[in-house]
C-alpha positions as CSV (number, residue, x, y, z in Angstrom):
1,M,3.7,-25.2,-94.7
2,M,6.7,-26.2,-92.6
3,L,6.1,-28.1,-89.4
4,L,8.6,-27.0,-86.8
5,L,7.5,-29.2,-84.0
6,T,4.6,-31.4,-83.0
7,I,4.4,-33.7,-80.0
8,A,1.8,-36.0,-81.6
9,S,3.2,-36.4,-85.1
10,G,1.4,-38.8,-87.4
11,V,-2.0,-38.5,-85.6
12,T,-4.9,-38.2,-88.1
13,V,-8.1,-36.5,-86.8
14,A,-11.2,-38.0,-88.4
15,Q,-13.9,-35.8,-89.7
16,D,-17.6,-36.7,-89.8
17,D,-20.6,-35.4,-91.8
18,A,-22.8,-34.6,-88.8
19,A,-25.1,-31.6,-89.3
20,W,-24.4,-28.4,-87.5
21,N,-25.9,-25.0,-87.2
22,E,-25.0,-21.5,-86.1
23,Y,-27.0,-18.6,-84.7
24,A,-26.5,-15.1,-83.4
25,V,-26.6,-14.3,-79.7
26,T,-26.1,-11.1,-77.7
27,L,-23.9,-11.4,-74.6
28,D,-23.7,-9.2,-71.6
29,N,-22.7,-5.5,-72.3
30,G,-24.3,-5.7,-75.8
31,I,-21.6,-8.0,-77.3
32,A,-22.7,-9.5,-80.6
33,A,-21.6,-13.0,-81.2
34,I,-22.3,-16.1,-83.2
35,V,-22.5,-19.6,-81.8
36,A,-21.8,-22.7,-84.1
37,E,-22.9,-26.0,-82.7
38,P,-22.4,-29.5,-84.1
39,A,-25.2,-32.1,-83.7
40,A,-24.3,-34.2,-80.7
41,D,-25.9,-36.3,-78.0
42,G,-23.8,-34.9,-75.1
43,P,-21.7,-31.9,-74.2
44,V,-18.9,-31.1,-76.7
45,P,-15.7,-29.1,-76.6
46,A,-15.8,-25.5,-77.7
47,V,-13.5,-22.7,-78.9
48,L,-13.7,-19.0,-78.2
49,M,-12.5,-16.9,-81.2
50,L,-11.0,-13.4,-80.7
51,H,-10.6,-11.2,-83.7
52,G,-7.7,-8.8,-84.5
53,F,-7.4,-5.1,-84.7
54,A,-9.8,-3.3,-87.0
55,S,-11.6,-6.6,-87.8
56,Y,-14.8,-8.3,-86.7
57,K,-16.1,-11.7,-85.5
58,D,-16.0,-13.5,-88.9
59,E,-12.5,-12.2,-89.5
60,V,-10.8,-11.2,-92.7
61,G,-11.8,-13.4,-95.6
62,E,-14.4,-15.0,-93.2
63,M,-11.5,-17.1,-91.8
64,Y,-13.2,-17.4,-88.4
65,K,-16.6,-18.3,-90.0
66,R,-14.9,-20.9,-92.1
67,L,-13.0,-22.2,-89.0
68,A,-16.3,-22.5,-87.1
69,G,-17.6,-24.8,-89.8
70,A,-14.4,-26.9,-89.8
71,L,-14.6,-27.2,-86.0
72,A,-18.2,-28.2,-86.1
73,E,-17.4,-30.9,-88.6
74,R,-15.1,-32.3,-85.9
75,G,-17.7,-32.1,-83.2
76,I,-16.5,-28.9,-81.7
77,A,-18.7,-25.9,-80.9
78,S,-17.5,-22.3,-81.1
79,L,-18.3,-18.7,-80.3
80,R,-16.9,-15.8,-82.3
81,L,-17.6,-12.3,-81.0
82,D,-17.2,-8.6,-81.9
83,F,-15.3,-6.7,-79.2
84,R,-17.2,-3.8,-77.9
85,G,-17.0,-0.9,-80.3
86,W,-16.3,-3.1,-83.2
87,G,-18.5,-5.0,-85.7
88,E,-22.1,-5.2,-84.4
89,S,-21.4,-4.9,-80.7
90,E,-22.5,-1.9,-78.7
91,G,-20.1,0.8,-77.5
92,G,-18.2,3.4,-79.5
93,M,-15.0,2.4,-81.2
94,E,-13.4,5.4,-79.6
95,N,-14.0,3.8,-76.2
96,S,-12.2,0.6,-77.1
97,T,-9.2,-0.5,-75.0
98,V,-7.1,-3.6,-74.6
99,Q,-8.5,-4.0,-71.0
100,G,-12.0,-3.9,-72.4
101,M,-11.1,-6.6,-74.9
102,V,-9.8,-8.8,-72.1
103,E,-13.1,-8.3,-70.3
104,D,-15.0,-9.2,-73.5
105,A,-13.0,-12.4,-73.8
106,A,-14.1,-13.2,-70.2
107,T,-17.7,-12.6,-71.2
108,G,-17.4,-14.9,-74.2
109,Y,-15.8,-17.6,-72.1
110,A,-18.5,-17.4,-69.4
111,Y,-21.2,-17.7,-72.1
112,L,-19.6,-20.8,-73.6
113,A,-18.9,-22.4,-70.2
114,G,-22.6,-21.9,-69.2
115,M,-24.0,-23.6,-72.3
116,E,-25.6,-27.0,-71.6
117,S,-24.3,-28.3,-74.9
118,V,-20.7,-27.4,-74.1
119,D,-18.2,-29.4,-72.0
120,A,-16.8,-26.6,-69.8
121,S,-13.7,-28.7,-69.1
122,K,-12.8,-28.6,-72.8
123,I,-12.7,-25.0,-73.9
124,G,-10.0,-23.6,-76.2
125,V,-9.2,-20.1,-77.4
126,I,-7.9,-18.7,-80.7
127,G,-6.7,-15.1,-81.3
128,F,-5.7,-13.5,-84.6
129,S,-3.0,-10.8,-84.4
130,L,-4.1,-8.4,-81.6
131,G,-6.7,-11.0,-80.7
132,G,-3.8,-13.4,-80.0
133,R,-2.4,-11.1,-77.5
134,I,-5.9,-10.8,-75.9
135,A,-6.0,-14.6,-75.8
136,I,-2.7,-14.8,-74.1
137,V,-3.7,-12.3,-71.3
138,S,-7.1,-14.1,-70.9
139,A,-5.3,-17.4,-70.5
140,S,-2.7,-16.0,-68.2
141,Q,-5.2,-14.4,-65.8
142,N,-7.4,-17.6,-65.8
143,P,-5.1,-20.6,-66.3
144,E,-7.9,-23.0,-65.6
145,W,-10.1,-21.8,-68.4
146,Y,-8.5,-23.0,-71.6
147,Q,-7.2,-26.4,-72.4
148,S,-5.8,-25.4,-75.7
149,M,-4.8,-22.1,-77.4
150,V,-4.0,-21.2,-81.0
151,L,-2.2,-17.9,-82.0
152,W,-2.5,-16.7,-85.6
153,S,-0.1,-14.0,-86.7
154,T,0.7,-12.9,-83.2
155,G,3.9,-11.0,-82.4
156,G,5.0,-9.5,-79.1
157,N,4.0,-6.2,-77.4
158,I,2.5,-3.5,-79.6
159,P,3.9,0.0,-79.0
160,P,1.5,2.9,-78.6
161,D,3.0,4.5,-81.7
162,F,2.4,1.6,-84.0
163,L,0.2,3.8,-86.2
164,G,2.6,6.8,-85.9
165,Q,3.4,9.0,-83.0
166,D,1.6,11.9,-84.8
167,N,-1.6,10.0,-84.4
168,V,-1.0,9.4,-80.8
169,D,-0.3,13.1,-80.3
170,V,-3.5,14.1,-81.9
171,A,-5.5,11.6,-79.9
172,N,-4.0,12.9,-76.7
173,A,-4.8,16.5,-77.6
174,E,-8.3,15.9,-79.0
175,D,-9.3,12.7,-77.0
176,Q,-9.6,10.7,-80.2
177,I,-8.5,10.5,-83.8
178,T,-10.0,9.0,-87.0
179,I,-7.4,7.1,-89.1
180,D,-7.7,5.8,-92.7
181,L,-6.0,2.4,-92.7
182,G,-6.5,1.9,-96.4
183,W,-9.1,-0.8,-96.0
184,R,-11.3,1.0,-93.4
185,E,-11.4,4.0,-91.2
186,V,-11.1,3.6,-87.4
187,T,-11.8,6.1,-84.7
188,L,-9.5,5.5,-81.7
189,G,-9.5,7.2,-78.3
190,A,-6.4,8.3,-76.5
191,G,-7.2,5.5,-74.0
192,F,-6.7,2.8,-76.7
193,F,-3.1,3.8,-77.4
194,E,-2.4,4.0,-73.7
195,S,-3.9,0.6,-73.1
196,L,-1.4,-1.1,-75.4
197,T,1.1,-1.0,-72.5
198,A,-1.3,-2.4,-69.9
199,Y,0.1,-6.0,-70.3
200,D,3.5,-7.5,-71.2
201,V,2.5,-10.5,-73.4
202,E,5.8,-12.2,-72.9
203,T,5.4,-12.2,-69.1
204,E,1.7,-13.2,-69.4
205,Y,2.4,-16.0,-71.8
206,L,4.6,-17.8,-69.2
207,N,1.5,-18.2,-66.9
208,Y,-0.3,-20.5,-69.4
209,S,0.7,-24.1,-69.2
210,N,-1.7,-26.1,-71.5
211,A,-1.6,-27.0,-75.2
212,V,-0.6,-24.2,-77.6
213,M,-0.1,-23.9,-81.4
214,I,1.4,-20.9,-83.1
215,V,1.0,-20.0,-86.8
216,A,2.8,-17.3,-88.7
217,G,3.6,-16.4,-92.3
218,S,7.3,-16.2,-93.3
219,E,6.7,-12.8,-94.9
220,D,5.1,-11.4,-91.7
221,P,8.2,-10.0,-89.8
222,G,6.8,-9.5,-86.3
223,P,4.8,-12.8,-85.8
224,N,7.5,-14.6,-87.8
225,D,10.2,-13.4,-85.3
226,Y,8.1,-14.5,-82.3
227,L,7.0,-17.9,-83.6
228,S,10.1,-19.7,-82.2
229,W,10.0,-17.7,-79.0
230,Y,6.4,-18.7,-78.3
231,L,7.3,-22.3,-79.1
232,E,10.4,-22.5,-77.0
233,N,8.7,-20.7,-74.0
234,A,5.5,-22.7,-74.0
235,Q,5.0,-24.1,-70.5
236,G,3.0,-27.2,-71.6
237,S,4.2,-30.4,-73.1
238,L,1.8,-30.3,-76.1
239,R,2.9,-27.6,-78.4
240,A,3.3,-27.0,-82.2
241,A,4.5,-24.2,-84.4
242,Y,3.9,-23.7,-88.2
243,M,5.6,-21.4,-90.5
244,I,3.5,-20.7,-93.6
245,E,6.0,-20.3,-96.5
246,N,5.4,-17.1,-98.4
247,G,2.5,-16.3,-96.1
248,D,1.7,-12.7,-95.2
249,H,-0.2,-11.5,-92.1
250,I,-3.6,-12.8,-93.4
251,Y,-2.3,-15.8,-95.3
252,A,-3.3,-14.4,-98.7
253,V,-7.0,-14.9,-97.9
254,L,-8.1,-11.9,-100.0
255,T,-6.6,-13.4,-103.2
256,E,-8.1,-16.0,-105.5
257,D,-5.7,-18.7,-104.2
258,Q,-7.1,-19.9,-100.9
259,T,-4.4,-22.6,-100.4
260,M,-2.7,-21.0,-97.5
261,A,-5.9,-19.9,-95.7
262,D,-7.5,-23.3,-96.2
263,E,-4.4,-25.0,-94.8
264,V,-4.3,-22.8,-91.7
265,I,-8.0,-23.4,-91.1
266,T,-7.8,-27.2,-91.5
267,T,-4.6,-27.5,-89.4
268,T,-6.1,-25.4,-86.6
269,A,-9.3,-27.4,-86.5
270,D,-7.3,-30.6,-86.4
271,W,-5.1,-29.2,-83.6
272,F,-8.1,-28.4,-81.4
273,A,-9.6,-31.8,-82.1
274,L,-6.3,-33.4,-81.1
275,S,-5.6,-31.2,-78.0
276,F,-9.0,-31.7,-76.2
């Protein structure tokens, strides 16, 4: 891992062995989520986790589930959710839109902020790939919500034809289309492709002014290209960017070697502990 910039270099974040637990909850609009809470005497910081396209609340290789444990070991709670239409949440996948995901992020934030065990003044957000773009929009529209943000494998705007213009044409003609991605099938409505142009993430990003960390693999062209842009255009003074050498979009998490994934998880948990 190559550190490009960190404002607080040399800071070591201590871990403790306090017990923690996690449990499933159902949020408004039938959103399925899991809360992880550390044992603590008073309110603790918390992180909202937003998954990527065609994924779910635990994320690929259970990276979010593993991150939830790492955060809890540092005294930080978390909530990871399935966007409506994905995972265990209600709503058909064909009805999913970017605007709906932004609304779901707001629902997740409201739940965290309303928990007695959470310090509502210390909430962060993390997004993976498309989830990173949702995190940016959520933070832009509500600049007072998040004290810290982390973006994993997040590039710029996604064009409607990212899965091929032929698929967009079929969706427009038939209202929806089922696409085999290789690792799973997804059924997307015409509204999903249209919704990809609802926000300009570069413009939205400039409205967020608190701490931010960006992580990208060197072999992941889009996020790799945007890593420096996100770093240089961060509006807050506490910022960091990490290039994972030889890392792909998912940090090789589906291989036997978990070195990259573990480092991303540990560094992210340390970042949140530092930035609250």
